[in-house]
C-alpha positions in Angstrom: 0.0 0.0 0.0 3.0 2.3 -0.2 4.7 4.0 -3.1 8.4 3.2 -3.1 9.2 6.4 -5.0 8.1 8.4 -2.0 10.9 7.2 0.3 14.6 7.3 0.6 16.9 4.8 2.3 20.5 5.9 3.1 23.5 4.4 4.8 25.7 6.6 6.9 28.9 5.7 8.7 29.3 7.3 12.1 32.9 7.6 13.5 33.2 6.1 16.9 35.6 7.4 19.5 38.2 4.8 18.6 38.0 5.4 14.9 35.7 2.5 14.0 32.8 3.4 11.6 29.4 2.5 12.8 26.8 1.9 10.1 23.5 3.8 10.4 20.6 3.1 8.2 18.2 6.0 7.6 14.7 5.9 6.2 12.7 9.1 5.4 10.2 10.4 2.9 11.7 12.3 0.0 9.8 15.3 1.1 11.2 15.3 4.6 13.9 18.0 4.9 17.4 17.1 6.1 17.9 20.3 8.0 17.6 19.2 11.6 13.9 20.1 11.8 12.4 16.6 11.6 12.1 14.5 14.7 14.1 11.3 14.5 13.7 7.8 16.1 17.0 6.0 16.6 16.8 2.2 17.3 19.6 0.1 18.7 20.3 -3.4 20.2 23.9 -4.4 20.1 24.3 -7.7 22.1 24.7 -11.5 21.7 26.1 -11.1 18.2 22.6 -10.5 16.8 22.6 -8.2 13.8 19.9 -5.7 13.1 19.1 -6.0 9.4 17.6 -3.0 7.7 14.5 -5.0 6.6 11.3 -3.6 5.3 8.6 -2.8 7.8 5.2 -1.1 7.2 5.0 -0.2 10.9 7.8 2.3 10.6 6.0 4.1 7.9 3.5 5.2 10.5 6.1 7.6 11.8 7.9 8.3 8.6 4.6 9.4 6.9 4.2 11.9 9.8 7.5 13.6 8.8 9.8 11.6 11.1 13.2 10.1 10.2 13.7 6.5 11.2 17.3 5.3 11.9 18.9 2.0 12.9 22.3 2.1 14.5 24.2 -1.1 13.7 26.4 -0.8 16.8 29.0 -3.2 18.2 27.8 -6.1 20.1 25.8 -7.2 17.1 27.5 -8.9 14.1 26.5 -6.4 11.5 30.2 -6.1 10.4 31.2 -9.6 11.1 31.9 -11.6 14.3 34.6 -9.3 15.4 32.0 -6.6 15.6 30.4 -8.7 18.3 33.6 -9.6 20.1 34.6 -5.9 20.3 31.6 -5.2 22.6 31.2 -7.9 25.2 32.6 -8.3 28.7 35.4 -5.8 29.3 34.6 -3.9 26.0 30.8 -3.7 26.5 30.9 0.0 26.7 31.6 0.2 23.0 27.9 -0.7 22.4 26.8 2.4 24.3 29.4 4.8 22.9 28.7 3.6 19.4 25.0 4.5 19.8 25.8 7.9 21.2 28.3 8.4 18.3 25.5 7.5 15.9 23.3 10.1 17.4 26.0 12.7 17.2 26.7 11.9 13.5 23.0 12.2 12.7 23.1 15.6 14.4 26.3 16.6 12.5 24.7 15.6 9.2 21.5 17.6 9.9 19.2 14.6 10.1 18.4 15.6 13.7 19.2 18.1 16.4 20.3 17.4 19.9 17.3 16.9 22.1 15.0 16.0 19.2 15.9 12.3 19.0 13.8 9.5 20.5 15.9 6.5 21.3 14.3 3.0 21.3 15.5 -0.4 22.3 14.3 -3.6 24.0 15.7 -6.3 26.2 19.5 -6.0 25.9 18.6 -3.0 23.8 16.7 -1.7 26.8 20.0 -2.0 28.8 21.5 0.2 26.0 18.7 2.7 26.6 19.4 2.8 30.3 23.1 3.2 29.7 22.8 6.1 27.2 20.2 7.8 29.5 23.0 7.9 32.1 25.8 8.8 29.7 24.1 11.4 27.4 20.6 12.4 28.5 20.8 15.7 26.7 20.9 14.1 23.3 17.4 12.7 23.5 13.9 14.1 23.7 12.7 10.7 24.9 13.7 7.1 25.5 11.6 4.0 25.0 12.9 1.0 26.9 11.0 -2.2 26.3 11.5 -5.1 28.8 14.9 -3.4 29.7 17.7 -5.4 31.2 18.8 -2.6 33.5 19.7 -4.3 36.8 22.6 -6.2 35.2 24.9 -6.4 38.2 22.3 -7.8 40.7 21.1 -10.3 38.1 24.6 -11.5 37.3 25.3 -12.0 41.0 22.2 -14.2 41.5 23.1 -17.7 40.2 19.8 -19.0 41.4 18.1 -17.4 38.4 18.1 -20.1 35.7 19.3 -17.7 33.0 22.2 -16.1 34.9 25.0 -18.7 34.4 24.4 -18.9 30.6 24.8 -15.1 30.5 28.2 -14.9 32.1 30.0 -15.4 28.8 28.3 -12.3 27.5 28.7 -9.9 30.4 31.2 -11.6 32.8 30.9 -13.5 36.1 31.0 -11.0 39.0 30.8 -13.9 41.5 34.2 -15.3 40.5 36.1 -12.2 39.4 36.4 -8.8 41.0 37.6 -7.4 37.7 34.5 -8.7 35.9 32.4 -7.2 38.8 34.0 -3.9 38.0 33.2 -4.1 34.3 29.5 -4.6 34.9 29.3 -2.1 37.8 30.8 0.6 35.6 27.8 0.6 33.2 24.9 -1.3 34.8 22.1 1.2 34.2 20.4 0.9 37.6 23.6 1.2 39.5 24.7 4.3 37.6 21.5 6.4 37.8 22.6 9.8 39.1 21.4 13.3 40.0 20.8 14.8 36.5 17.9 15.9 34.3 16.8 12.8 32.5 14.6 13.0 29.4 11.1 11.6 29.3 11.4 7.8 29.6 8.9 5.0 28.9 9.7 1.7 30.4 7.7 -1.4 29.4 7.7 -4.7 31.3 5.8 -8.0 31.4 4.7 -9.6 34.7 5.5 -13.1 33.5 8.7 -12.3 31.7 11.2 -15.1 32.3 14.2 -13.3 30.7 14.0 -9.8 32.2 12.1 -10.0 35.5 9.4 -7.3 35.9 11.2 -5.9 39.0 14.2 -4.7 37.0 12.4 -1.9 35.1 10.3 -1.3 38.2 13.3 -0.7 40.4 15.0 1.4 37.6 12.0 3.7 37.2 11.7 4.2 41.0 15.4 5.2 41.2 15.1 7.5 38.2 12.1 9.3 39.7 14.1 9.7 43.0 17.3 10.9 41.4 16.3 13.0 38.4 16.7 16.7 38.8 14.3 17.5 35.9 10.6 17.5 35.5 10.3 15.1 32.6 7.9 12.1 33.1 9.4 8.7 34.0 6.7 6.2 33.0 6.3 2.5 33.7 3.7 0.3 32.0 3.6 -3.3 33.2 1.7 -5.7 31.1 -0.1 -8.0 33.6 -0.8 -10.7 31.0 2.4 -10.9 28.9 6.0 -12.0 29.1 9.2 -10.9 27.2 7.6 -10.6 23.8 4.6 -8.6 24.8 1.0 -9.4 23.8 0.3 -12.2 21.5 -1.8 -11.6 18.4 -1.3 -9.4 15.4 -3.6 -6.6 16.4 -2.6 -6.7 20.1 1.1 -6.3 19.0 0.1 -3.3 16.9 -1.6 -1.7 19.9 1.6 -1.9 21.8 3.6 -0.3 19.0 1.0 2.4 18.7 1.4 3.1 22.4 5.2 3.4 22.0 4.8 5.7 18.9 2.2 7.8 20.7 4.8 8.4 23.5 7.4 9.4 20.8 4.9 11.8 19.2 4.1 13.3 22.5 7.6 14.0 23.7 8.5 15.3 20.2 5.6 17.8 20.5 3.7 16.1 17.6 0.9 14.6 19.6 -1.7 16.5 17.6 -0.5 15.0 14.3 
């Protein structure tokens, strides 16, 4: 139902702090100006070696047809540029995932696809951990952050070997029970442990009561601490789905309702809620 001639897909390369080039895929309507005036949604994941292919999605057109620019940051931690791209952002080098995402945002600002404070960041699960980390590291870059089932209490979870998924996760993050050094790696970025007194942007955290991967109390604790620590007035919101797990609601239309809720938040914080 769309006209392909109305859209443009572009590939940028954002320079990271260590000289690596981070691919960023950008989707926009041809009529959307590249002058910094358009709101932009930047999506990221960056863990477990899972790449984020720039595949077609009609869902994204809901935003793009409203004058938004949609971008995917193919950050380290995924395998978008090969297996080394994954190995360069795990355990002791995990912070590369977060700095790559921030570098992607900065490059989009430099190239006039967005302006600072007019970017909505989005990620889920381990990508939600990314959202928590960049909220701590560069809150001024974002007009809003959408964190779905966010893995934000990393240190506490990796210290609890009674959780069935904790031991299999140690190769990804490190084992803080056996190594003080690995404890330090995780403690340095774990989003919950690094919430500070600063003005956070609007944040929407989504969780599922029966989620076996990211337990519902992780985003709940995170939101409570953000509300306590933030020095700003932006809303810090939590929505817990009482009848869903890690993947959200089942069913085609129920899933679309969840996406519509997230996009409504993005429109609201970008000042486009009347569109």
